[in-house]
N, C-alpha and C positions, 0 to 999 in steps of 0.2 A: 428665479428661473422661469423661462417661458414654457408654454405647453409643449412645444416641439421637443425641447430638451427633456422634459419630464417623460414624454412618450418614448424617446430614444433610450433613456435610462431604464424604463420599464421593459422595453424590448430586450435590452442587454441582460437584465436580471432574469427575465423569463427564459431566454435562450440558454443562459448558464445553468439555471435550475433544471430545465428539461433535459439537456444533454448530460448533465451530471447524474440525474436519475436514471437515464438509459444505461450509462456506464455501470452504475451500481446495481442494476437489475441482474446482471450476470452473477455478481457476488451474492446477491440475495437468493437467487434460484439455486445456487450451489451450497447454501448454508453457511456462508462466511460471516464473521462478526460485523462487518461494515457493509450494509446493503444499499438499496436505492435511496432511502431517506438520508443516510449519512453522506453519500456521494453528492446528492442534490444540495444538501445544506453546505457542504464544503465548497461546491462550485458557486453557490449563491453568496456565501461569505467572502470568498476571494474576489468575486466580481464586485461586491459592494465595497470592499477595501480599495479595489482599483478605481472605482468610480469616485470614491471620496478623495483619493490621492490626486486624481486628475482635476476634479472640479474645485477642490479646496486649494490645490497647488496653483491653479490659475487665478483664483480669487485673491490669494495673499502673496503670490509670487514665490512660493516655497519649492523645495525639491520634490518632484512628483515620484521619484523612484524609492524613497525611503520606506514608505508603507508597503510597497510591493516586495521589497527585500525582507521585511518582517513577516510577510505572508509565507514566503518560501521557507524561512527558518522555522516558523511556527507550525507549519503543516508537518514538519518532521516529527514533532512530538506526538501528534495524532497517529502518524504512521507507525511510530515506535510502539504505540499502545496496542496495535493489532498484531504485532510480530510476537510469536510464542515459540519457545524452544521446548521440545518434548523429547527428552533423552537424546536420540541421535538425529532427530529431524528438526528443521526449522519450518514453521508454518506461518502463513500470513504475509509473506513477502509480496506476492502478487496483489493482495488487497492493499497493502501499504503503498506499493508503486502506483496502483490505480487511483488511490486517494491523492497522492502527490501530483499525478498527471491531471486529475480532475481539478485540482486547485489552479494549475496553470491554464487549463481550459477556461475556468471562471475568470481568471485575470485577463485572458485574451478577449473574452466577451465584454468585460468591463472596459477595456481600452478600445473596443469597437472593431476588432478584427474578426468579422463574421465568417469569412471564408476559412480563415485559419482555425477558428473555433470548430466549425463543422467538419473540416478535414481531419483535424486532430481527434475529435470525438469518434469519427468513423474508423480511424486507424486503431484507436484504443479498443473499441468494441470488437473489431476484427481480431485483434490479438486475444482478447478475453474469450471469444467464442470459438477459437481454434480447438479447444478441448472437446468440443462436440463433434468434430469431424472424424470419421473412422480412420483415415490414413494418419491423422495426428495421434490418435490413441495407439495405433500399432507402432508408430515411431517411438512414442514414449515408452512402451513396453520393451522394445528392443534396446533402447538406451539404458533403461533400468537394469536389464539383465547383464549388460556389458560393464556396469560400474564396478570396478575392482575393490573399492574402499568401503564396502558395506560392513557395518559393525558385526562382530561375532555375537552369537547368542550366548547370553549369560545363563548359568545354571540357577536353580532356585536358591541355593546356598549363597551364591555370589550376589544375587539380588538382595538377599537379606543382609549381606555384609559379613557372612561367616568366614570368608576367605580374604586374605590380604595378599596383594600382588607383590612379589619380590623383584624389584627392578634390577638387581644385580645378576639375575639369571635370565636365560632366554625367555621370550614371550610364552606365556602359558604356565609357568611354574608358580604355583600358589601354595601358601602354607596356611594351615588351619590356625585361627586365632585362639588364644587362650581366653578363658571367660572374663578375666579382669581387664583385657586390653580395650582401648578405646577404638572407635571406628575412624578417627581422623588421622 
């Protein structure tokens, strides 16, 4: 490869890493598991895979989309790793979505779509920083109060598993377990 191509590749990698790190900065500031370094490396990795698929595909005449397709499916495993279920809540969906989007931003940088890369990064950062706006915080509180399907509070005995729910009776009828009964 000539020096112009090498400089172009470096520019694409630098842009992907920088913008990925900016997106991850919000996640890091709010204490989420995937922060600036994770987002930056995801963007760099997907950019590098895109560059390899373009330049290697041109050199050997292969299909340039196969590696990109594997990046899309592979990033799903990383995203699934940050999603946690805690009783009645699911946490980490926004972080997983931002990782997935960061991978696509890295791919766009790798393919040389600079304007698309910058616009997509700005939009993702705008969405992530909405939580700091006062009107967004008020809207979130109003929506949380109007949610009718909030789980009911369990008593201490129910948390310990001392009561068993009888599904043949209306909701709320519980019978006390005998000492020898299993919890399953």
